[in-house]
N, C-alpha and C positions, 0 to 999 in steps of 0.2 A: 585682484586689485577689490579693496575694500573701504568704501567711506564708513566711518563712525562719528559722532559727535562729541564735546566736549562735557559731556555731563557723567559722571560717575555713577548715578544713580543712588550714591550715599551722600550727595550733598559736597564731596568733597572734589578737588581739584587734581586731577592726573597729573600724576609727578612721575613718571616712569616706569621701565615694566617691572623694578623692582630688582627681586633675585635675592642670593647669601653669596656670601665669600666666607675663607676660612684664613687661618693665619698658618703659615707666616705672608707677607706681601712679597716677598722675593724668593728664588732659592738661592742667590748669594748668600753670604754673610753681609748686613746691614748696621754694625753696632753703630752706636751714638746717630740714630738717625735724626734729621732735617728735613721737614715737609713743606712746599711753600704750593698752594693753589691759587692758580692764577689764569683767567683769558681759556678756562674749559679744560686746563692740563694741571695735573700734581706733579711738582718736579721734586724729587728725594734726593740731597746729599747723605754721604755717612764715609764713617773712617773709612775708605779703602786702601787698604794694606799700610796706610803711614805715608803714601810715595807718591800723591797726588792727589786732585782736586775732581771726582769724577759725578755727574747729575745724572739720573734718570729722570726719563719723562712718559708720564701715562696720562691718558683720557680718563681712567678711574683708580680708584686706590691700591687694585691688583696691580701691583709692578712684574707680575713674572715674566710678560713681552713687551716690557718698558725699552723704548729706546734710550742707551747709554752713551755717553760721552764724557770724557775727560777735556774739564773746560782749561785746565792750569796744570803746568809743572813747576816744581820749583827750581831755579839755579840750583846750579853745583855748589859746594864749598861755600856756601853763606849760612848765617845763624839760623837762618828757617828754612833749612833744606830736608831736613829729616824729619822722622816721626811727627806726621802729620795726623791732628788727631781731630775729631767733632766740630768739621766743617758746617757752618749755619749760615742757611741760604735766607735772604729777606730781602722785601720790596720795601726800599725808605726813599722819599721824597724823590719819586719818578724812577729813581734806578735802582739796581738788583746791588744786594753786598753780600759776599762771602766771609765770614770770620773763621779765622782754624787758630789752633793753635800749632807750632812747630817747634825745632830746635837744632842743633849742629849736632847732634848725636848723643848728648848727654843730657839725659832728664833735667835735672837743674836748671837748664837753656830753657825750657818749656816759657813762649812768650804768644802774645797774641796780634794776629795779623790781619790786615783785610785787603779784600778785592774789590773792586767797583767797576759793573758792567759797563761795556764799550759800545753796546748795540741797547737792544727793546728785546731783546730774546736772551732767555735764562741760561740758554743752550751755545750763546755765545763768547764772545770773549772779553775777557776782564783783565785791566789794569792794577797789578800792584801796586798799592796806596801805601802800604808801609807796616809798621809796626803802629800798634794800639796799647798805649800806658800811661799813666798815671806817674806821677815824681817817683814815686818807689822804686818802679820797674823790676818789680820781685815776679817771682815765679808766676804764672798764668794761664789758665785753660778753658775751654766753656763759655767765652764769652760772645755776648750778641748785645743789639740796640732795642732799648724799650725807649718806645713813644709815649707820651704820656703829659695832658695837657699842653699839646706843642709846644714840648721839649723834647730834647735826648739824652739818654741817657744809657750808659754801659753797666751791663752784669756781667759779674765772672767769679771764678772758682780760684782763687790763689793762698798763696803761700804770706803769714804774717812778715815771715822773717826770708833768711836764705836754708831752712832745714827740712825737711819733709816729714815735720810731727802732724802737720791737718792741713784739711782744706777749706775753707771760707768762703762763704758769699760775701760778694763786696758789689760797690755801685758808687759810681762817679757820674757826673757833668760832661756832656759833650757839646760840642760846638759847631760840630758837623759827624756826619758818620763814621770817619774815622781818627775821629781827634777829641781825646781827653782831655776835658779842660779847668779840673778844679782836683783837688783831693777826694784819695779812696776814702769809702766809709763802710765799716764794717755792718750786715746785714746778721747776720747769721753765721757760728761755729757749731761743728757737732759737738752738742753738748749732751744730748738723749741717750739713751741706750739703745734704741735702735740703732742711732747713726755712727756708734762704736765699733758695731759689729764688725768683725773679722780683723778690724786694725788692733794695732797703729799699723800704717796713720791713720786717722780718723778724717771721714769724708763728706765736705757739702761737693757737690760741683754739679753737673748738666743740667744748669738752669734753663728753665723754659716760660714765656710769656703767658697769662691768660685773661683775659678781659670777660668780664659779663657785666652788663645792667649796670655800668659807672664803675663797677668794682674790679681792684684790680689783685691779682696774683701771681706769687712768683714759684713754680714748682722747682724740685729739685733733687737730687739721689742721693743719698748717704748709706754709709756702710760701703764695706768696701767691695769694690766693682770687680773682684775677681772671686768672688762668695756667692753662696745664692741667697745670701740677705739680703744685697744690692737692694734696695726701694724706696720709693717716690714720696717725698715730704710736701709740705706747704705752708708759703710764708702771704699772710695778705697785710695787706696798706689800710688802714684807717679812712674810711670816706675823708677827702678833701682835704689830705694830708700832701705836706713834703715828703716824694720819696726818698732823699737824702736826711730823713731824720730817722733815724735805728729803733729809736723808741715806740714809733708810731706802725712798727712792724709787727705782726702775733703771729707766732709759731704754732700750729699744729703739733700736737704731743705724739701723734700717733701717724705714723704711714698711711697713705692713702691707697698705696698700692705696696704690695709685697708677697714673696714665694706665694704660689699657688702649688703644693705638693702634691696633693688628689690629683691636679689637672697636669701636672708636669710640667711646668713652666716655674724659673729658677731665674732669679737675679732681674726681675725687671725691675727699668729704668731707661736712666739718659732718654728721657722722653722730648717730646713736642709734638703741640698745639696743630690743629687743623680746620676748617670747618667743611661743613658736606656742600657739594656743587650749589644748591640753592641757598647755601648761607643759613639754614634753619638748624643744626645742629651744632655741636662739639666734638670733638674727636681727637682721643689719647693716641698717639704713636710711640712705641715705646723698644727697648730692643729688651728679649731675655732669649735664656736656651731652653734645653729640653732636658738636660742631665745636672744632676746636682753638683759634681765633680767639672763643670765643662770649663769654670773659669773663665777666661778670653774668648774662650773657642765657641762656635757656633752662635755667636749675638745674631739674631736676626729680626729685622723688625716686625710690628705686630701690631693691630690696633683694633680699638673699642669705641663704640659712643660714651659721650658723658655722659652724667645723669643730675640734672641740677635739682635738689632739695629745695623744700620750702623756704628754708631760711637761710637760701640764695647759694649754699656752699655746692663745691664741684665731689660730685662720687665718682671714683674713678672706677671702682668694681674689683673684684678678682678677675686674676688676668685668666684668658677664657684658653682650654686647653683647643689642640692644633684641630683637633676632630669638630669641632664645635660648629654650627652654623651660625654666620652673624650677617644679618641682615645688613646688606649694602646703604651706605650714606645717601639718605635725601637727594634726591633729581640724579642719581648715578646713569649712567650709559645714555644719556641726554644731550645731543650734540648739538647746539644750536649753532642756527645761520650767523649770530653774530659773532660767532667763535671759527668760522669756514673760511672760504679764502674766495672769494668774487672777483671773475675776470670779465671784464667787457661787460655787458647787460645781461646777457644768457648761459652763464656757466658759473655755477655755485659749486664747489669743493669741500670734503669734509677728511681731514686726513688726520694719520695716525688709529687708523681704525685695528685692531689687531687678530690676527687667526695666526694659530698652530699649524693648519693645514690649508690644503686648493680644495674648497667646498663650496656646495650651495651654501648659502647664508637667509636667514628671514630679515627684512626691514620696514622697519614701522615710520611713517614721513607725517609727521604732521605740519599743517599748510591750512593757510585762509583763502576763499576764492567767492567774492561778493560780487562776481561777474552775472549772476544769473545763469553763465553757461559752461559746461565741462570744460576745464585746461586740460592740455597733453605737455607731458614732459618727458624727457629720456632720461633714463636712469642705466649708470653703468660703472665697473670698478676698475680701475687702473688704465685705463684708455682703453678696456674693450669692448666690444659691440655691444652698444645701448640697446635697451629695451623700453618701449611705451608706456607710461603710465598715466593713467588719466585722474584728472582732482575734478569732482562732483562739487556744485557748485555749493558755497556754506551760508548760512543767515550772518547778521551783521554781529560782530563779535563772538562768531562762533569758530573755533579749532573743528577741521575736518582730521581723520587719520587714515591714512594709506596704506596697506599693506602689500609688499610686493620680496621678489627674491634676486639674487644676483649672484656669482662668482667671487667667493673672495682667496686671494693669494694666501698662502705662505707666506708671514711675515708681517709686518703695517701696511695698510692700506689706504686707499683715494678713493673714497666714492665724490662720481660727479654725476651732478642736477645739470643736464643740456635745456634750454628753451626760454621761450621770451619770458616766461614767468616764475622762472625757477628763483630768483633774487626776488622776486617782489611777494610770490606768495608763500615760499618754503620757510619754516620757521625753527625745525630740529629735523634729526631723525636720530632712527634708533637700530640697535641690534636686537631685541626681543630672543637672545638664546640662553639658556640657562643648564649651565653643566652641571653634569652627575655628582661630578667625585665634590663642587662647592654644596651639594644638598648636605639634610641631616639623614647620617648613613644608620643602619642598623650595627649591631656588631657583631653582625654575618657576615656582611657587604665586604668587599675587599676592594680596595684601588688597584687599579692595574694599570703602567706605564708604557707609554708607545708612542713613537713619534707620529702614526694612522692613525691616533685618537684626538679629538678635540681640546683643545690645552693640552695636550700631551698624555692625559688618563682616562681614565672610563670606572667602570664599577660593576665588580663580578658579584651577581646578586645571585641567591641561594635557591635551590627547589624549596616552596611551601613559605619561605619568609613572609607575613602577612605585609609590613613595611617595612620594606627593605632599603627604600629611599624616596623620601617626604623632600618634596619641593615647596620651602616656604616663601609666603611674599612675593608670589606670583600676582602681577597686576595688567590691568588694561585699561583703555581710554572708557568706556564703556560699558554696565552690564548688558551680558548678551552671549548668544551662543560664539564660537570661536574653534578655528582647527587648529590644532596639535599635533605636533611630529615630535616622535622618538626615536632616535638611531637607536637600534638594538643588534645585537651579533647574536645568532644561534648556532654555535660550533656541535649542539647532541647528534646532529645528521636525521633528526625528527622534527616536525610540526610542535610546536609549542605554543602555550599560552600564559598570558600574562595580567594581572588584575591591575585596573585605574580606578583610583575614586578619586573623586572631588569634595573638598569643606565636607568629608565626613557620610558624601554620601552618594548618589549618581554613580554608582558599579557599572563600570564595564571591564568585558573580557576582552582580550586584543590578541589576536593572532601573530605568531613570529614564524616566519616560515624557516625550513631547516637550512644553511650556510655553513659556512666555514669558518674558522679564526681569519679573525681582523676582516670579516666581509659583511658589514652592518647594513641590516635592512630598515625604509624608512616606514615608519608604523605609523597614520595618521587614524587620530580621533575627533571627534564632534563632541563638545563638552561646552553646557554651562556655567561660565565665568561671572562672579562678581565685581563690581565696579572699585571696591575695596582688595582687600589683600586677600588672597586663596590658597590653599592648600592642595598638594595634587603629591596623592600617594602610590609610588608603584610596588606592586609586588606578589604576592602568591602564584608565583612561578611554578608551571608544572614542569619545568626544569632549569638548568644552569642557564642564566641568562648576562649577557653584558650589556649595560645603559652606557651611551657614550652620553646626549644632549637632549635635551627639549625644547623643541622653538615652536612658536606661536606664529602662525604662516599666513592667516587669514580669518578675517569676520564674516557673519553673516549679516546682509543687507535688510 
């Protein structure tokens, strides 16, 4: 149990333990993703076999262990009973709305429909509000609401007539989140060479809204969605212009994201946008496949950060390979007290904390204590016996940090903080754990899958590989000395050594006792870490070893 102060040693503000993740965002197919961040959780919906509306809920952008729930089933024998495509979840005027396309089994009857939340929970019940249509009532998919200058507009992909020749981008005014109140306006049609790839039919679809510094963009997908050429284009509205004036929208001549054969990413498209938990970054989430001939199969959600250029335009970049370690969104992994649940005056709970195995886990608590005396709390998980935690005094406007450990069960956990000062003192909690499979691996390192490993996977490293596993973006609250713990299995039958290198120096040799397959030893090391981002290299093993996780478990006072 240790206290550190709110001073990173670099003049920055501590914003979570950092780390990296890798695409895809979930194991199951998640085509046509739509993501919303609200009150400490990410919510993702997607085309779920075309049969219902499913939502996934996660504390982070990693949905591998997310809670899943079907929130709405269509009634049978209606015009919207079949082929439910591309649900879009939005928070509009104090309520959650889900827009989806559906038909009666015949594609030419696809139209847009809306659901409205009946509770303040995105995973709660929804009421069917009916069809969202303009007076033409033509084929329509991929609709969503645009809020701009206190007005509502509906944006969707549709046919001009009744033949499947091409899909255009349309916009129309709305009187409320489920009623179009004026004629549709054609904003874009597939008239560029890249938009026509794989056709006919020619495609503009998968529209998504992006805003930055007063500028308004609509991203859309073009080219055949069944081809590797599926790509993401961009429309921009002139500053101060009426969204219903088609002449005020400018189309980028080239796609902002397209297939990357070198990285084995094909058909990137039908994207959504979401902010990082701290609101400082914009992220694009899109689906893609890993095979050039996958077509509509194997479409899974992937994510990467948007880079904003000097001219104010977004750069999506090339879609990243599945083995690329990506820095997590800023503020990830910080579970704020305001997003927890307080009961009475002495219990603060944080739910939805994932663990794939029952095991000991690190915990970092952010707190304030200006009482000039140590405060005592009890911390536990899932109603199990709690341990005492001491919160030393902090100076005015200073944040203190205390490390502890607790047992987490397999599945989603609840962390409970008991005590007179729990609600008044605790700001946030974190689990400063770094999964080896999410680190940057050498080409010689191998992923191992087993339910006995944390997150279901570990990394097998070979003898003599100097940089077998590189943990990037490892962050701590203050520059100083920390104790880290590596879970390492050594099935070789004899004692082995492993090299740990911190920020290009500070090399240590760690001893790994002989063990058996699936028997992980806890190897601790004392390391000096910067208050900014750190890199920890694992390698130069004297024998074949298996690394599961890296935990930060304490700080030197």
